[in-house]
DRENVEXBA-474705 format. One record per residue: residue in three letters; x, y, z of N, C-alpha, C, O in turn. Coordinates in steps of 0.001 Angstrom, whole numbers, plus 524288, in hexadecimal, padded with zeros to 5 digits. Each point is the difference from the previous one (the first is absolute). Layout:
% DRENVEXBA-474705
ALAXYZXYZXYZXYZ;...
END
This chain:
% DRENVEXBA-474705
METD392729289A18FE8045E803857FF1F8026980277804BA7FD4D8029880304;LEU807967FCB17FDB18032380170804017FF4D805DB7FFD37FF68802827FBF0;SER800BC7FFBA80982800608057D8008E804D08019180285801FC7FD3D80366;TYR8000A807217FB18804AF80245802847FF658057D802C47FC9E8033B7FEE5;PRO806B27FD3C804627FF068050C8037E800A28050B7FCC0803637FF7D7FCA1;THR7FA90804AF803717FF60804E37FCEB805948027C801F7801DB7FF958046A;ALA80010802C37F7C2804BD80306801D97FF05805128023B7FD02803107FDD0;THR805107FDEF805F47FEF8804B78035D804568043B7FFD8804877FED97FEDD;THR7FA10805B780238803DF80430800A880166800348055B7FDA77FD7980359;ARG806DB8060A7FDC2802A78001A805297FB6E803598039C7FF267FEDF80499;ASP7FE1C805597F89F7FB7A802C9802727FBE37FCF1801D67FD8680179803D9;GLU8013B7F9BC7F9817FBDE7FCB98014E8024D7FD098045F7FD237FEEA803B5;LYS807947FFAD7FC4F802797FC8D805117FEB380348804A77FD147FE978038D;MET80588806457FC1F800598038D803F87FA6A80134802CC7FF8D800AE804BD;ALA7FC697FF7B7F7BF7FA1E8018C8016F7FEE07FB048039A7FDCF800B280439;ILE803B57FA217FA217FDE67FBA4803678038A7FF3E804C97FE5C7FDC7803F0;ILE806CB804367FBA48039B7FF948046B7FD7B8042B8044C7FF507FEAB80491;ASN7FF82805FD7F9B67FDBB8037F803F37FA837FE0C802287FEBD8003F804A2;LYS7FE8E7FE067F7DD7FAD57FCD28021A800237FBF0803B57FC8C7FF9680351;ILE8079C7FD0A7FC58801087FD188035A8029C801CA8055E7FEC37FDCE80418;SER8043B805827FBCD80396802BE8036D7FAF780346804057FFD47FF93804C9;ASP7FCF0803287F8707FB0880383802987FD427FB458034B7FF0180073804AE;ARG7FFFE7FB637F89D7FC917FC6E80353802097FDC3804527FD837FF9380418;LEU807DB7FE9E7FB2C802C37FE2180544800C9803E1803C97FFCC7FE8980493;LEU80136806E77FA608004C80353804867FA818019F8020F7FFC48023280446;LYS7FC447FCF37F93D7FB728005E802447FE027FC34802F37FD3680140803B6;LYS803A57FA597FB667FEC57FB08802BA803D47FF27803DF7FE0A7FDDD803D6;TYR806B0803017FC9D803C17FE80804048032E804EC800F2804C17FFC07FF50;PRO7F8E9805018024C803358050780169803B27FF1E8049B804148028180078;GLU7FA6A7F9FB802C9804007FF86804168039B7FBBE7FF738034A7FFA88037E;LYS7FCD67FCE27F8C1804927FCEA7FEEF8035B800AF7FC04804667FE128001C;VAL7F9DC804C07FBF7803B7800B97FB1980416804BD800E87FE4C8046C800D3;LEU806827FAAE7FF0580320803857FFD1802DB802317FB7D802148045680020;ALA7FDFC7F8727FBB6801CF801857FB257FDCC7FC4E7FBA07FECD7FB71800F3;ILE800BF806CA7FA3C7FE817FD657FAEA803F2801B67FCA3801ED8046780031;GLY7FF847F7887FC2A80394802157FB487FF767FB047FC277FE0A7FBB8800FC;VAL8040E805E97FACE800257FCBB7FC04804DC7FE1B7FE99803548036D7FF71;TYR7FE647F7047FFA6804DF7FEE87FDAF7FFB27FD607FB177FBE08005C7FD8D;GLY808897FC9280046800517FDE17FC268004B8044F7FA678024B8043480072;SER7FBB47FA8E7FB8B8014A802757FB3E7FD63805B7800BA8025E803E27FE71;ILE7F9457FC77803B17FD90804CD80187802FE8039C8038D80077804BE7FF58;GLY8017A7F8868046B8039E802C780375804E3802D57FE2E801858045280176;GLN8010B7F7F07FA8380434801977FC627FE69803DD7FBC08035C802847FDA7;GLY7F80F7FDEF8016E7FE66802D17FB6F801467FDEB7FA8D800EB802B97FC26;THR7FF027F83380411801547FD657FAEE7FC1F7FC087FDF8800DF7FC8D7FCC3;ASP7F9AA804C2806447FBD37FC1C7FEEA7FE71800857FAD2800E58042B7FDC6;GLY7FC727F7877FF717FE98800637FB187F96A7FFE68009E7FDF18009B8044E;PRO7FF647FEA77F7727F9D77FFBA7FF997FE187FB93803447FBEE8003E8028D;PHE807607FB657FD457FD2D7FB61802C0802AA7FE8B804F17FFA67FB98801E6;SER80326808618003C8036B7FF59805987FC047FEB7804507FBA3801FE7FFAA;ASP8056B7FB17804097FD737FE9E803EC7FFC08051E803FF802FF803A57FF17;ILE7FA237FC9980479800118040480472801587FD998056C7FCD27FD2780236;GLU8078B803EC7FFC0802037FEB28044F8007180292804E08035C803728000A;MET7FA367FBE0804197FFAB80497803E78022C7FD95804987FFAD7FB558011E;HIS80379809A28027E800D27FD5B8053F7FCB5802F0803457FF65804BB7FF61;VAL7FE297F8618048A7FD1A8031180435802027FED6805257FF637FB8A801B0;VAL803298083580151802A87FF4D804F97FC4A801BB8036D7FD1F803CF7FF68;THR8031E7F877805247FBD0801298049A8039E8005080466804747FE317FFF6;ARG7F8C7804DF804E48025F8001C80435800D67FAA8802D97FCA77FC937FF93;ASP8077E802BA803238019A7FB408026C7FB407FD97802587FD57803498024C;GLY800FA7F8817FDD37FBE17FDBF802947FB038002B7FD637FC327FD9D801BA;ALA803AA805327FA0B7FB178006D7FC48800BC7FCC17FB4E80385800DD7FCD7;ASN7F8F57FB32802B1801177FC4D7FA567FB02801C37FD117FBCB8018F801BB;LEU806057FDAF7F9067FBFC801807FC208012F7FB327FB72804817FE9C7FF0D;GLU7F7657FF587FE99800067FC187FC408029E801487FB337FF3D804067FD79;ARG804097F8308015780321801727F9CC7FB677FE6C7FBEE7FC827FCC2800AB;HIS8046B806427FB2F7FC1D7FECD7FB17803277FF077FB4F80407802947FF85;GLU7FAC67FA2C7FD0A801407FEE77FBA37FB977FEEE7FB9C7FDBB7FBC37FFE6;PHE80135808097FCAC7FAFE7FED27FD467FF7C802B67FA8B8030E8037A7FEB3;VAL7F96A7FB017FE7F7FFA9802BD7FAF27FB8480391800787FBBD7FE1F80130;TYR804CC807687FDEA7FC00803977FFD580024802557FA7980299803F27FF17;GLU7FA977F9977FD37801178016D7FA507FFF28051F7FF1F7FCBE80302801DD;PRO807417FE547FAF5803FE7FD897FDCD8056F7FEEC802CF803FA7FE5B7FDDC;PHE7FB6E802D1806F9804488002C802C9800D57FB24803767FC5A7FDF780261;LYS808CF800307FDD0801C87FB1380382802928033B804C380415802767FF64;ILE7F90C7FD52805AF8027C8039E80411801DD7FBC2804877FDBB7FBEE80130;GLU80672805EB800BA8028B7FCDB804A4800FD8043080419802AB803F17FF4E;ILE7FA617FA75805E18007980486803DF802EA7FC148046C7FE087FBEB8019B;ASP806CF806117FFF0802CE7FD30803847FF41803B18053F8007D804C880000;THR7FE547F846804207FF22803788051B8046F7FD5080388801357FB5D7FF95;GLU8010380819803E28040D7FE5D803A48001780452804747FF25804A57FF16;GLN801FA7F95C805D37FFDA803A080476805F78020F7FF6A803657FD557FDE3;LYS7FD7F807A580431803F6803DE7FF518057C7FCC68010F803A87FF6F7FCEE;SER7FBDF7FECB807DA8054F7FCE2801AC801487FBA87FC5A804977FFA77FE9C;LYS7F80D7FD057FFA97FFF87FB3D7FC318029C8030B7FA60803D47FE787FD86;PHE7F943805AA80180800C4801407FB48805E58018A7FEFF802807FE667FC39;PHE7FF68804DC8078C8054E801A0800E3804787FAD77FFC2803FF7FF8D7FD5C;GLN7F9CF7FD378061D8033F7FA77800B28005D7FDB77F9DA804017FE4C7FDF4;GLU7F7EE80202800268008F7FD617FB278034C801B57FBB98024D7FD2C7FCDE;ALA7FDA98087F80362803A2802E87FC84805C57FFBD8014F8035C800E87FCAE;ALA7FDAC7FDE6807F9804F17FF2A80219802727F9C07FF77804657FF0D801B6;GLU7F8CA7FD5F7FC19801477FB417FF9D801667FEA97FB077FE308025F7FC3B;VAL806057F8B780329801F47FEEB7FB1C7FE917FA3D7FF1C800207FD08803C8;ASP7FEAC801627F7FF7FF8B7FA8C7FEB6801827FF137FA76802CC803407FDD3;ASP7FB7B7F84B7FF83801B87FF907FAD07FD4E802FB7FC96801BF8011D7FBA9;SER7F97180085806317FD1A804127FC3B801118057B7FFC97FE46803007FCA9;TRP805017FE4980780800E68058F800C9800A5802E47FADB7FD2A803B27FECE;PRO806DF7FA657FE088014D802FC7FA127FADF801567FD837FFB5803EA7FD38;ILE7FB4E7F864803CB7FB11800F47FD217FD4A803E58031E7FE7E803FE7FDC8;LYS800A27FB53807737FC9A8030E802D9801B780477802717FC838026D80241;ALA807F57FF747FDFE8025180432803AA7FDF68051D7FDAC7FF7C804018029C;GLY7FF397FB877F78C7FE7E8050D7FDCC7FA6D8014A802917FF1A804A2800EE;MET7FCF77F77D800527FB3B801618027880097803AE805BE7FC458020E8023A;PHE8084F7FE2B7FF358002E8029E8043D8027B8055F7FEBA7FF06803DF802AF;VAL8040B7FC3C7F95C80346803C47FECE7FCE98045E7FC8780086804BE8009B;HIS7FC017F8AD7FB787FCF1804407FCB57F9F17FF77801667FD477FC787FE34;ILE8011D806EA804C37FB6080091801A97FE10805697FFEA802238039F80256;LEU7F93B7FCCD7FA867FCEB8054A7FE917FCAE80026804667FCAE7FC948009F;PRO803EF80748802AE7FD27800C2805007F9D0802137FDD07FF64803597FC9B;ILE7FD0E7FA50805B37FAB1802657FF657FE37802D6805057FDE4804527FFFD;PHE8031B7F8FF804047FF298022380567804447FE3A80399800B47FB5E80115;ASP8023A808A6800CC805467FED280338800D28053280395803E3802B17FF20;PRO7F9217FE8F8043F800F3803F2803158049E7FF948035A8021E804088018B;GLU7FFB17F7557FFC4805547FF29802E6804127FEFD7FD67804097FEDD8025B;ASN7FBD2801507F893804D37FEB97FC928025B7FA78800D7804C07FF4980032;ILE7F7DC7FD0F80043800E77FAA680154803967FE3A7FB2A804577FE13800C2;PHE7F9A0802AE7FA578026B7FDFA7FAD88055B801DA7FF098034E7FDA97FD69;GLU7FD518073F8052C80547802C87FF28804267FD9A803578049F7FFDB7FEAD;GLU7F9767FE2C805EB803247FDB38043E8014F7FA257FDD58047B7FE4980051;VAL7F7C17FF087FDAC800BD7FB3E7FEF3802C87FDD67FBBA801917FB767FFC0;LYS7FF19808C77FC22802CF7FF017FB0D806EA7FF6F80153802F77FE6A7FC8F;LYS7FE76802B480766805C07FFDD80156800C67FADD801B48047D7FE507FF9C;LEU7F8237FED380230800F27FB06803DA801BB7FBD17FC518036A7FD3A801F2;PRO7FB2E801747F919802407FBB37FCF58063E8006280004802BA7FC0A80005;PHE7FF8A809847FFF980501800537FF76803137FF50804FA804CA7FFCA7FF9D;GLN7F9167FFDA804D6801F47FFAC8042E801417FA968018E801F17FF8A80460;VAL7FD4F7FC257F8D5800EF7FB08801BF805CC7FE588001D802758014B7FC12;SER7FFCD7FC8480711805E47FEA380139801A17FCF87FA897FCDE7FDC77FD1B;ASP8082B802928022F8028C7FD6B7FC977FF6C7F8EC801247FF787FC807FCBF;LYS800DA80336808A97FF717FA00801927FACE7FE177FE527FFC57FBC67FDB7;ALA7FC25806D7803287FAFF7FE907FF057FFC27FEF47F9607FDDE7FC287FE0E;PHE803E2806AB7FFEE800267FF2F7F8C38029F7FABD7FF787FDA07FC957FD98;ARG807838024E8049C802B77FBCF7FEA97FD3A7FBA7802447FFAE7FC257FD26;ASP7FDF580386807EC7FCE37FB75802547FC337FED77FCAF7FF2B7FB4A7FF82;THR7FE03807D17FDD37FBAE7FFB87FCF68017D7FD137FA367FD287FC8D7FE3A;MET807708052E7FF2F801F07FDB67FC7D801AF7FA948015D7FEC27FCCB7FCA5;ARG803A7801678073E801E77FB65801287FA947FCCA8003D7FF8C7FC687FCD7;GLU7FC5D80492806967FB597FD128007B7FD277FECC7FB167FE097FBBE7FEF1;PHE801ED809087FDBC7FD307FEBA7FAF8802387FCB67FC2C7FD6E7FD257FD1C;MET8089580365802E7802B27FC807FD577FE827FA1F8002D7FF7F7FD5B7FC04;ILE7FFD1800BF809107FE6E7FB58801A87FA9D7FEBE7FE7F7FE8B7FBFF7FDC5;TRP7FE5E80854803E17F9E17FE437FE527FE387FFD07FA7B7FC997FD127FE49;GLU805D7806137FF597FE337FF9C7F9F1804BD7FF127FC157FFC87FBB67FDD5;PRO80350806908012E804557FF4C7FB56801EF7FA5E800627FFBB7FD137FC32;TYR802488015E8088B801FF7FA92800237FC2C7FC5E7FDEE800FC7FD177FC4D;GLU7FA738030E806297FC067FC0D7FEEB7FE66800FE7FA837FEF37FBF87FD9A;THR8009A8084B7FFD37FE778005E7FA5B804897FD837FCA57FEA27FD4C7FC44;MET806158034980498804317FD807FDBE7FFFE7FAE98000A801207FD6D7FC19;GLY7FDA08009A808457FF8A7F9F1800A47FB067FE2A7FBE2800527FC337FD12;LYS7FBC8806BC803467FB957FE2B7FB92801B5800327FAAA7FEEE7FCAD7FCB2;ILE803D78077580295802058000F7FA8A803387FB557FE2F7FF377FDE87FBBF;ARG8048A8007D807B7804367FBFF7FE557FC7C7FAE8800C18007D7FCCA7FC74;ASN7FC6D8020E807207FC8A7FB727FF697FD367FFA27FB118005C7FBF77FD69;ASN7FCA38083A800E87FCD97FECF7FAF3803287FFF97FA6F7FE987FE137FBD4;TYR80657804CC8057B803D87FEA37FB4C8005A7FB2C7FF827FF017FDDE7FBCF;ARG802AC7FF35808EF8025B7FAFD7FF527FB1C7FBCE7FF11800FC7FB9A7FE55;ARG7FA89805C2802A87FBB37FCF87FE457FDE1800A37FB4B7FC217FD837FE9B;ASN80641805F07FE7B7FE7B8018F7FACB7FAC38033E7FFFE7FD868007E7FBE8;ASN8010D801668080A7FB91802BF80018800A2805B97FF3C7FEFA8035A8034B;LEU803107FD867F75E801CC804DB7FE857FC6E8048A80045801B880471800A8;ASN7F8617FA5B7FEC47FCA380434800587FFE88034E803EC7FE62804847FFA4;TYR803A97F9108050E800828038C805558043B803F87FFCC7FFF0803D4802EA;LEU8038F7FB5D7F9D98047A803608002F7FF52805917FF568028080304802CA;PRO7FA007FED27F9657FF19805AB7FF827FC1C8020C805097FFD5804AA8012B;LEU7FD3D7F785801827FDAF8027F804BC8041380018803FB7FFF2803E1802D8;GLY803E17F8677FE0D804067FF908036F803D0805317FFE6801958024C803EB;ALA7FF7C7FEFA7F702803708043C7FEC47FD578057680191802958038E801F5;LYS7F83D7FCCD7FD0E7FD30804A1801B480099800AC805AE8015080437801E8;ASP7FDA77F74D801108001E80043805CC80532801598015C800A5803DC802CB;LEU8031C7F99D7FBB3804EE801A2801FD801D9805717FEA2802728025B80369;VAL7FCB77FFEE7F8178005E805047FE947FCF18042E8047E80209803C380233;TRP7F9ED7FACD7FE377FCFF80331803B380228800A38051E800F580448801FA;GLN7FFCB7F75880024802FC7FEC180508804D5802D18008980169801DA80435;THR801887FE917F706805D2801FC800C77FEB88060F7FF79803028033F801E0;ALA7F8BD7FE197FBB17FECE806737FFE87FEC28015280559801458045C80195;LYS7FC7F7F8958014F7FF31801B1805B4804B27FFCE802CD800C9803788033D;LEU802597F93B7FC20805F67FFFF8030B80352804B27FDED8034580212802DA;ILE7FBD97FF9B7F819802D4804337FDDF7FD7780551803318031F8027A802B3;GLY7F93B7FEBB7FD297FD2E803F5802D7801968009F805BE8014E8046480178;LEU7FEB57F75980223801447FF2980439805D1801D68004E8016B803CC80296;ALA801937F94F7FAB28062F800E38000D801288062C7FF1A803888021D8027D;ASN7F9A6800777FA318008A805F57FF117FCD580298802D57FF97804A57FED2;LYS7FD9C7F9A78051E7FBF3802F78035A7FD77803577FCC87FFBB8048980193;THR7FDFB7FA4A7F99A7FCE8803567FCA97FA927FD3C7FEBD7FFDB7FB4A7FF0C;TYR7FBA3807DB800FC7FB807FCC77FECB7FE71801A47FAAB8019B804167FE0A;TYR7FB637F8D57FFBD7FE28800857FAA77FB5D803DB7FF357FCE48009D8039E;SER802A38017A7F8B97FBAE804497FF757FA7F7FCC77FE9D7FBCF8020580137;THR804537F9D07FCAB7FB817FCC47FFAA801D27FAAA7FDC4803B57FF6A7FCFE;ARG7F87C7FC0180553801187FB7C7FD10800BA7FED87FA93802BE7FC5C7FE76;ALA7FB008067C7FEDB7FFF5800A07FA908059B801177FD2E801377FE477FBAD;ARG801FE804EE8079E8048A801F27FE7C804637FD27802F7804758019A7FF29;THR7FAF17FA9E80402803477FD698032E804867FEE57FD548043480225800EA;LEU7FADB7F9A17FADC8048D7FE167FDBE803798044E7FCA4804CF8002080013;GLU7F81B803247FD2A80341803CE7FDE2803A280439803F380478801917FF29;GLU7F8867FF81804BB8035F803C28041A804EC7FCA6802668042D8020D80137;SER7FABB7F8B67FF43804397FC92802B88051F800C27FCCE804488006680227;LEU7FB097FFC67F8AA804B6800487FC81803C28043E800DE804AC7FF797FEFD;SER7F8D3805CD8035C8033380431800AB80337800418052B803B1803098008A;MET7FAA37F98780347802077FF878055F806557FED67FFF4801E57FD587FC78;LYS800EB8049180734805657FFD77FF64801877F9B1801C3802F47FD3B7FD69;SER7FAC780159806D6801977FA978010C7FC1A7FC5A7FEEB7FBA57FFCE80206;LYS8067F7FCD97FA1D7FC3B7FA857FEB78044D7FBC47FEC3804AD800E07FF50;PRO7F8C77FA4480089803297FB6E7FE76800E87FF0E7F9D67FC9B800F37FCBB;SER807FF7FD388022D8009D7FF2D7FA0C7FCBD7FBA47FEC17FF347FCA180356;GLY7FEA48030F7F7C87FCD77FCC97FDD77FAC98023C800297FCAB7FE277FD11;TYR8022C805B2806147FA52801A8800587FE6D802737FAD57FBD07FF107FDD4;GLU8086D804A8800117FD74803337FBB07FF817FD7B7FBE07FCF4801F97FCD8;GLU805467F9B6801D07FF8A7FC9B7FB977FA4F7FD3F8005D7FD457FF787FC14;LEU801587FF078085A7FAC77FC8D8009F7FB9180361800427FC127FEDC7FD7A;VAL80417805158053A7FBCE8045A800D77FEDA802467FAAE7FB6D8014C7FF42;LYS807757FF4D7FD7A7FF92802857FB537FC4E7FC287FC8C7FC56801D07FD77;LYS804E07F8B1802997FDAC7FCBA7FD6E7FA1A7FF3E802897FC167FF517FD4B;VAL803ED800DE807207FA0D8006D802DD7FCB9804BF7FED77FB357FFD47FFA2;MET8078F8044E7FFD47FC9A805027FF647FE2A800777FA787FC70803227FF35;VAL8059F7F9FF7FC817FEC87FF7C7FA8A7FD037FB7E7FEB67FDC07FF837FBC7;GLY8022A7FC55808B57FD6B7FB667FF20803047FC1D7FC507FDBC7FC797FDA5;GLN807668046A8020D803647FC037FC4E801F97FB7D80337804877FFE18019F;LEU7F84E7FCB67FF377FFA87FB008039D7FED17FB497FD0E7FE3E7FC2580246;ASP802AC803E57F8617FE527FC0D7FDDB804977FB737FF8C7FEFB7FB4F8003C;ASP80588806837FF2B804867FC6E80085801527FE1F805E5802DC80297802DF;LYS7FABC7F8917FEAD800367FE19804F3804427FF378023D800C7801178049F;GLU803277FC857F7C6804E97FE968017E803748055F800D1803A47FFE980324;GLN7FB49804427FA4B8033A804AE801407FDC3802088052780315801858035D;VAL7F71F7FEA17FD997FDBF801E680458802A07FDE58053B80120802D1803BC;TYR7FFC07F75B7FBF58018E7FD4E803ED805CE80156800FC80186800018048F;GLN80190801097F7DA8059D8012C8005080035805FA802EC80322800D98038D;LEU7F9AB802A17FACA7FF24804AF801FF7FEFB8006B8053A802008034D802DF;CYS7FA887F9027FE997FDE57FF1E80593805757FF30802E78015F802B3803BC;GLU801B47F9167FA028049B7FE2D803B4804208047F7FFCE8030380070803BA;HIS7FD44802847F8A78042A803CD8006D7FE13804C380443803108025C802DC;LEU7F7C47FE6F7FCF37FEB1804968043C800007FD008050F80044802C2803EE;TRP7FF867F8D97FCAE7FFE37FC7E805208060B8009F801AB800E18011D80498;GLU802C57FE517F8638054B8005C801A4801068052D800F280317800D480397;GLY7FAD7803817F9C580064805A1800D17FEB680145804DF802EC802CB8029B;LEU7F8137FB267FF7B7FDB780108804D48030C7FE438044480052802928040D;ASN802067F9117FB428036B7FD61804D2804EE803617FFE280253800A58042A;ILE7FF30801317F83780554803557FF477FEF6804EA80306802678015D803F0;TRP7F9F3801047F9E87FD6E8052A802387FEFA8003F805CA8010E803C1802D1;PHE7FCC67F7D47FEA47FF957FFC98060F804D97FFDA802A0800FE802A1803E7;ASP8026E7F9DE7F9A78055280019802E680292805307FFB680272801A0803CF;GLU7FD2B8010E7F7F3801ED8059D800797FD9A8034E803F8802B48036F80200;LEU7F8127FBE67FF877FD598037280308801387FD9F8064C7FF2E802A0803F1;GLY802737F9297FC14801D77FDEC805787FB0F7FDF18021C7FEFA80023804B3;ILE7FE3C7FE1E7F8177FA177FD46801C6800DB7F98D800448006E7FD567FC05;GLU7FFB580119807E9800567F9CA800417FB117FD34801507FE607FFB180483;TYR7FF267FE2B7F73B7FA857FE0F801957FFEA7F9A0800767FBF47FDE180182;LYS808057FF747FD568009E7FB58801288025A7FE42804C180441801CD80154;SER7F8A87F9D3802398024F7FEBA8059C803EC7FC067FF287FF847FC457FD00;LYS80456804BC805C7804057FBD1800F87FE987FBDC803ED802197FBAD7FFEC;GLU7FA53805B1803847FDEE7FBDD804827FA61800397FF6C7FDA4803957FDD4;LEU8001B7F7F2804777F9E37FFDD8006C7FEB88042E804AE802D7800B3803D1;PRO7F87B801DF7FB2E7FEB8803A68040B7FE137FEB4804F97FE6F8035F8030E;PHE8019A7F73A7FE157FEB87FE23804AB801D87FBC8801A37FEC17FE5980458;
END
């Protein structure tokens, strides 16, 4: 018989968080500068089955092992990073910025005598416009362009069962681009598609396809394919409007 984790209260989570923090501080008193909780607990939106995700910031030059484990009924992730690297990561932008920026913005401090978490939460918003645009250009090449090629190939080969998966991939990748274009992060992966619809700048064709994906209406394979083509056209028009050129006119070497 399958066993499922027991639902827990916030007080029970905080008790284990404090236990972990106390143990870390006793074991590494000269290394640990700050301990905080991020994710849904950091935002105060956790449910009874939410993971525990923790930041442990150490002095520069002091390394601690990262841990990801199940301590029933909790799934616990302890990320450890030296202070300078922690700040560097918070100030970086890549295609996952719309998903992960919140982990630096919404941190519930457990131990933070130097107010490190208050400083770091400003960094994700100090990224330059150029960095956001460069990331969008690179990501368009890495993922959506390739995904659309797969969608077209499988449509022409009459492998129509792939189209729902391809549509989901294209929508997810577009949602990341929308977050980057609006310099706005999502509150949680579970609400990414929903929140993307409320953002000001987005490509035409996105709303129609994402709503189908959200409710699972992907049985009409011909319609799914046409919606993917419509979104792809909208993505390219949107990039032109944003002044982002991702196609090379000459070989790079």
